[in-house]
Backbone as JSON, one array per atom type, in Angstrom:
{
  "sequence": "MSTDEPSVPIVCDECETETRVPLADLADALSRHNEQNHGGEPVAEVDPSIKARLADLVAEDMGLLDAETTDRA",
  "N": [[21.53, -23.37, 7.94], [22.62, -24.38, 4.85], [25.93, -25.08, 3.72], [26.29, -24.99, 1.04], [24.43, -23.33, 0.06], [23.98, -20.07, -1.15], [24.57, -17.11, 0.76], [23.54, -13.88, 1.89], [24.78, -10.78, 2.98], [23.11, -8.72, 5.3], [22.43, -5.49, 6.56], [21.69, -3.31, 9.27], [21.79, -0.19, 10.03], [20.53, 1.42, 11.91], [19.8, -0.34, 13.97], [22.25, -1.26, 14.48], [23.17, -3.76, 13.55], [24.31, -6.7, 11.85], [23.94, -9.38, 9.65], [23.85, -12.6, 8.04], [21.84, -14.05, 5.56], [20.16, -16.8, 3.97], [20.05, -16.69, 0.43], [17.57, -17.34, -0.73], [15.83, -16.62, 1.29], [16.04, -13.91, 1.58], [14.37, -11.6, 0.82], [12.1, -11.99, 2.47], [13.31, -11.94, 5.02], [14.36, -9.33, 5.19], [11.99, -7.82, 4.93], [10.52, -8.74, 7.16], [12.21, -7.95, 9.32], [12.23, -5.15, 8.98], [9.48, -4.57, 9.22], [8.95, -5.44, 11.87], [10.73, -3.92, 13.41], [10.94, -1.31, 12.45], [8.57, -0.16, 11.66], [7.9, -0.86, 9.06], [9.4, 0.74, 7.41], [12.07, 0.95, 5.05], [14.74, 0.25, 6.41], [16.72, -1.68, 7.2], [18.94, -3.34, 4.98], [20.38, -4.93, 2.05], [23.85, -5.37, 2.27], [25.48, -2.43, 1.38], [27.87, -2.42, -0.18], [27.76, -4.86, -1.45], [25.41, -4.57, -2.94], [26.24, -2.55, -4.74], [28.3, -3.86, -6.11], [26.87, -5.96, -7.31], [25.17, -4.47, -8.96], [27.06, -3.41, -10.73], [27.97, -5.79, -11.95], [25.63, -6.71, -13.19], [25.1, -4.58, -14.96], [27.36, -4.74, -16.54], [27.03, -7.32, -17.63], [24.73, -6.89, -19.12], [25.7, -5.26, -21.04], [25.63, -2.58, -20.66], [27.66, -0.96, -19.69], [29.45, -0.93, -21.79], [28.0, 0.48, -23.71], [27.82, 2.92, -22.47], [30.47, 3.75, -22.48], [30.88, 3.92, -25.24], [29.09, 5.98, -25.89], [30.32, 8.16, -24.76], [32.54, 8.57, -26.29]],
  "CA": [[21.8, -22.94, 6.58], [23.56, -25.25, 4.16], [27.14, -24.39, 3.27], [26.21, -24.87, -0.41], [23.44, -22.31, -0.26], [24.55, -18.74, -1.02], [23.97, -16.22, 1.75], [23.7, -12.47, 1.57], [24.86, -9.97, 4.2], [22.18, -7.61, 5.44], [22.84, -4.6, 7.63], [20.73, -2.32, 9.76], [22.57, 0.83, 10.74], [19.77, 1.92, 13.05], [19.9, -1.34, 15.05], [23.67, -1.62, 14.57], [23.28, -5.21, 13.39], [24.67, -7.26, 10.55], [23.77, -10.83, 9.63], [23.79, -13.21, 6.71], [20.66, -14.89, 5.4], [20.16, -17.51, 2.69], [19.52, -15.89, -0.68], [16.15, -17.65, -0.91], [15.07, -16.0, 2.38], [16.44, -12.51, 1.68], [13.24, -10.64, 0.79], [11.28, -12.18, 3.67], [14.07, -11.52, 6.2], [14.38, -7.87, 5.2], [10.64, -7.35, 5.18], [10.18, -9.07, 8.55], [12.98, -7.08, 10.21], [11.76, -3.77, 8.85], [8.13, -4.5, 9.78], [8.98, -5.61, 13.32], [11.59, -2.97, 14.11], [10.97, 0.04, 11.88], [7.26, 0.21, 11.14], [7.84, -1.1, 7.63], [10.35, 1.59, 6.67], [13.19, 0.13, 4.54], [15.96, 0.64, 7.11], [17.68, -2.77, 6.95], [19.13, -3.53, 3.55], [21.55, -5.7, 1.64], [25.08, -4.61, 2.46], [25.63, -1.52, 0.24], [28.98, -2.8, -1.07], [27.28, -5.99, -2.26], [24.48, -4.01, -3.92], [27.0, -1.84, -5.76], [29.01, -4.85, -6.93], [25.87, -6.64, -8.13], [24.74, -3.53, -10.0], [28.13, -3.37, -11.73], [27.97, -7.05, -12.69], [24.44, -6.74, -14.05], [25.31, -3.6, -16.03], [28.38, -5.31, -17.43], [26.41, -8.44, -18.32], [23.75, -6.36, -20.08], [26.39, -4.44, -22.01], [25.35, -1.16, -20.42], [28.91, -0.23, -19.5], [30.01, -0.74, -23.12], [27.23, 1.54, -24.35], [28.19, 4.16, -21.8], [31.8, 4.09, -22.98], [30.71, 4.31, -26.65], [28.41, 7.27, -25.92], [31.25, 9.22, -24.34], [33.63, 8.72, -27.28]],
  "C": [[22.87, -23.85, 6.0], [24.77, -24.46, 3.7], [27.14, -24.21, 1.75], [25.26, -23.76, -0.84], [24.06, -20.92, -0.11], [23.82, -17.91, 0.02], [24.36, -14.79, 1.42], [23.8, -11.68, 2.88], [23.82, -8.86, 4.17], [22.62, -6.8, 6.65], [21.69, -3.68, 8.0], [21.53, -1.34, 10.6], [21.85, 1.33, 11.99], [19.85, 0.96, 14.25], [21.35, -1.72, 15.33], [23.86, -3.12, 14.52], [23.7, -5.55, 11.97], [24.53, -8.77, 10.67], [23.8, -11.31, 8.2], [22.54, -14.09, 6.68], [20.78, -15.62, 4.06], [19.5, -16.64, 1.62], [18.02, -16.1, -0.86], [15.27, -16.96, 0.13], [15.27, -14.49, 2.48], [15.26, -11.55, 1.77], [12.39, -10.76, 2.05], [12.0, -11.68, 4.92], [14.12, -10.0, 6.31], [13.02, -7.3, 5.56], [10.25, -7.56, 6.64], [10.91, -8.14, 9.52], [12.43, -5.66, 10.17], [10.35, -3.59, 9.4], [8.18, -4.52, 11.3], [9.71, -4.48, 14.04], [11.49, -1.52, 13.63], [9.65, 0.45, 11.23], [7.13, 0.05, 9.64], [8.76, -0.24, 6.79], [11.56, 0.75, 6.24], [14.54, 0.55, 5.14], [17.05, -0.42, 6.91], [17.75, -3.0, 5.46], [20.28, -4.48, 3.29], [22.76, -4.8, 1.81], [25.33, -3.75, 1.22], [26.78, -1.89, -0.7], [28.59, -3.96, -1.96], [26.31, -5.47, -3.32], [25.22, -3.32, -5.06], [27.71, -2.82, -6.69], [28.03, -5.59, -7.84], [25.38, -5.74, -9.26], [25.78, -3.44, -11.11], [28.13, -4.63, -12.59], [26.79, -7.14, -13.65], [24.62, -5.78, -15.22], [26.32, -4.12, -17.04], [27.78, -6.43, -18.27], [25.43, -7.98, -19.39], [24.4, -5.49, -21.15], [26.18, -2.96, -21.81], [26.64, -0.35, -20.24], [29.59, 0.02, -20.83], [29.31, 0.41, -23.84], [27.59, 2.89, -23.77], [29.53, 4.66, -22.31], [31.7, 4.59, -24.42], [30.07, 5.7, -26.75], [29.35, 8.42, -25.59], [32.32, 9.5, -25.39], [33.29, 9.72, -28.34]]
}
């Protein structure tokens, strides 16, 4: 994996494993792990703290957080 290529942490609580994969390989790595180890069930996932942070950034970028604040006022 190139040091310039972003990587994403994935975790599997059931297997008690954590690894990083290149962003370009993320979907395939998750699918492969879950197919091979969990019968296709979505057990392994992107680290939940990363998912939450990305969701916040996307919502902020889309202006959704501003709309939420305006609606409450």
